[in-house]
C-alpha positions in Angstrom: -14.9 164.3 90.7 -18.4 164.0 91.7 -21.1 165.7 93.4 -24.2 166.5 95.3 -23.2 164.1 98.9 -21.7 161.7 96.2 -18.5 159.7 97.0 -17.2 161.5 100.0 -14.4 159.0 100.8 -11.4 159.9 98.7 -10.8 157.6 95.7 -7.6 156.8 93.9 -6.4 159.8 91.9 -5.6 159.5 88.2 -6.3 163.0 86.8 -8.1 164.6 89.7 -10.0 162.6 92.3 -12.6 163.6 94.8 -15.3 162.2 97.0 -18.8 162.7 95.8 -21.2 164.8 97.7 -24.9 166.1 97.7 -26.1 169.4 99.1 -25.8 171.8 100.9 -23.4 173.7 98.7 -21.5 177.0 98.4 -19.8 176.8 101.8 -16.1 177.6 101.9 -15.2 176.6 105.4 -13.6 173.2 106.0 -16.5 171.1 107.1 -16.4 169.2 110.3 -18.8 166.6 108.9 -18.7 164.8 105.6 -21.8 163.4 103.9 -21.5 159.6 103.3 -25.0 158.5 102.4 -28.6 159.5 101.8 -31.7 157.7 103.0 -34.2 156.8 100.3 -37.7 155.3 100.4 -39.0 153.0 103.1 -38.4 149.3 102.6 -40.9 146.8 104.0 -43.1 147.2 107.1 -40.5 147.0 109.9 -38.5 150.2 109.5 -36.1 149.3 106.7 -34.9 152.0 104.3 -33.2 152.1 100.9 -29.9 153.9 101.2 -27.6 155.5 98.6 -23.9 155.5 99.5 -21.5 158.3 98.6 -18.3 156.7 99.7 -15.6 155.6 97.1 -16.1 152.0 98.3 -19.9 151.9 98.5 -20.0 149.6 101.6 -17.6 151.8 103.5 -20.4 154.1 104.8 -21.2 151.4 107.4 -17.6 151.2 108.7 -17.4 154.7 110.3 -19.7 154.1 113.3 -23.0 155.8 114.0 -24.2 158.2 111.3 -25.5 161.7 112.0 -27.6 164.4 110.5 -25.7 167.4 109.3 -26.4 169.4 112.4 -25.6 166.5 114.7 -28.9 166.5 116.4 -29.9 162.9 115.3 -27.7 159.8 115.4 -28.4 156.5 113.6 -26.8 153.3 114.6 -26.8 150.6 111.8 -28.4 147.3 112.8 -28.1 145.6 109.4 -27.0 146.3 105.8 -27.9 144.3 102.7 -26.8 145.2 99.1 -29.7 146.0 96.7 -30.1 146.9 93.1 -29.5 150.6 93.5 -27.5 150.7 96.7 -28.4 149.1 100.1 -31.3 148.3 102.3 -30.6 149.3 105.9 -32.1 148.8 109.3 -31.4 151.4 112.0 -31.6 150.7 115.7 -34.9 152.1 117.0 -36.5 152.4 113.6 -39.0 149.6 113.7 -42.1 150.9 111.8 -42.7 151.9 108.2 -44.0 155.3 109.2 -40.7 156.0 111.0 -38.8 155.0 107.9 -40.9 157.1 105.6 -40.2 160.2 107.8 -36.4 159.7 107.1 -36.6 159.9 103.3 -34.0 162.2 101.8 -32.1 162.7 105.0 -28.4 163.0 104.4 -26.1 161.1 106.7 -22.7 162.4 107.9 -19.7 161.3 109.8 -17.0 163.4 111.5 -14.1 164.3 109.3 -11.8 162.8 111.9 -13.3 159.4 111.3 -12.4 159.5 107.6 -9.0 158.8 106.0 -7.0 161.8 105.0 -7.0 162.4 101.2 -3.8 161.5 99.4 -2.0 163.8 97.0 -4.3 164.6 94.1 -7.4 163.6 96.1 -10.0 165.9 97.6 -13.3 165.8 99.4 -16.0 167.4 97.3 -17.2 169.2 100.4 -13.9 171.1 100.4 -14.2 172.1 96.7 -17.7 173.5 96.8 -17.6 177.2 97.2 -14.0 177.7 95.9 -13.4 180.6 93.6 -12.7 179.7 89.9 -10.0 181.8 88.2 -8.2 181.9 84.9 -4.5 180.9 84.7 -3.9 184.7 84.8 -5.8 185.0 88.0 -8.8 186.7 86.6 -12.1 185.7 88.4 -14.5 183.4 86.5 -17.0 182.4 89.2 -17.5 179.9 91.9 -17.7 176.1 92.2 -21.2 175.1 93.0 -21.3 171.4 92.4 -19.5 168.3 91.2 -21.2 165.5 89.3 -20.6 162.2 87.7 -23.2 161.0 85.2 -21.2 157.9 84.3 -18.7 159.4 81.8 -16.3 161.0 84.3 -16.2 163.7 86.9 -17.7 167.1 86.0 -17.3 170.4 87.9 -20.1 173.0 87.8 -19.2 176.6 88.0 -21.5 179.6 88.4 -20.0 182.3 86.3 -19.9 186.0 87.2 -22.7 186.6 84.7 -24.9 184.3 86.8 -24.9 181.5 84.1 -23.6 178.1 85.0 -21.3 175.9 83.0 -20.2 172.3 83.4 -16.6 171.4 82.7 -14.5 168.2 82.7 -12.8 167.8 86.1 -9.4 166.8 84.9 -5.9 168.3 84.9 -6.3 169.8 81.4 -9.3 171.9 82.4 -8.5 172.3 86.1 -4.7 172.3 86.3 -4.5 173.7 89.8 -6.4 173.3 93.0 -5.5 175.4 96.1 -7.8 174.5 99.0 -5.8 176.7 101.4 -6.1 179.7 99.1 -9.8 179.0 98.3 -9.5 178.7 94.6 -9.1 176.5 91.5 -7.5 177.5 88.2 -9.7 176.8 85.2 -8.7 176.7 81.6 -12.0 177.3 79.8 -12.5 175.1 76.7 -12.2 177.0 73.5 -15.7 176.1 72.4 -17.2 177.8 75.5 -15.0 180.9 75.0 -16.2 181.0 71.4 -19.9 180.7 72.5 -19.3 183.7 74.9 -17.8 185.7 72.0 -20.8 184.9 69.8 -23.2 186.0 72.6 -21.3 189.3 73.0 -21.5 189.9 69.2 -25.2 189.0 69.2 -25.9 191.6 71.9 -25.0 194.5 69.6 -27.9 196.2 67.7 -28.4 194.9 64.2 -27.2 197.2 61.3 -29.8 199.7 60.1 -31.4 198.8 56.7 -32.1 201.4 54.0 -30.0 204.4 53.2 -26.2 203.8 53.3 -25.8 207.1 55.3 -28.4 206.2 58.0 -27.1 206.6 61.5 -27.9 204.7 64.7 -29.9 206.6 67.2 -27.4 208.7 69.3 -24.6 207.7 67.0 -22.2 209.9 65.1 
């Protein structure tokens, strides 16, 4: 899987598969808009911009018609697209000056969900996973999904635990054997090394043994 507006078109599922996405995060409702790209720095003097695509097929962002801001108040019609080293350079209709392009930096671009293909079995839009409850196989609460990432070695799911700490886990069927979008939860099998770290932390939190006389007692102890 992936995250933070990264790959929001579903990609072929092998273990788990999801579209990548940026922020915002932590919303459980089924989003009406899906993030497909993010505008980067200005390019040239005539309104061009660098653009990072989040669709499974990188060029697909340009195939869904006009792009919009998340709140739908601004719409961008693509005039031209060219591949570049780290994504694409794009010209939008009506954006003709560098100052206009610079003002668009970091704007996330969305399309209506109804314009995107429906995910196949085993595929998910990341926007639908963010905010889901994470539970153990026994149904005990663990925390909440806050992000999905891909740093090049596979999809990673980030969970905020009930303690407030966060942990990153492989997003595969061994670690996440069940995803229930309708019920708003995923089942997580915590890796043993993380469980062991938690046990060590619990043991470290107890006060150290008193030194000195063998019959010394802890304050308040019996």
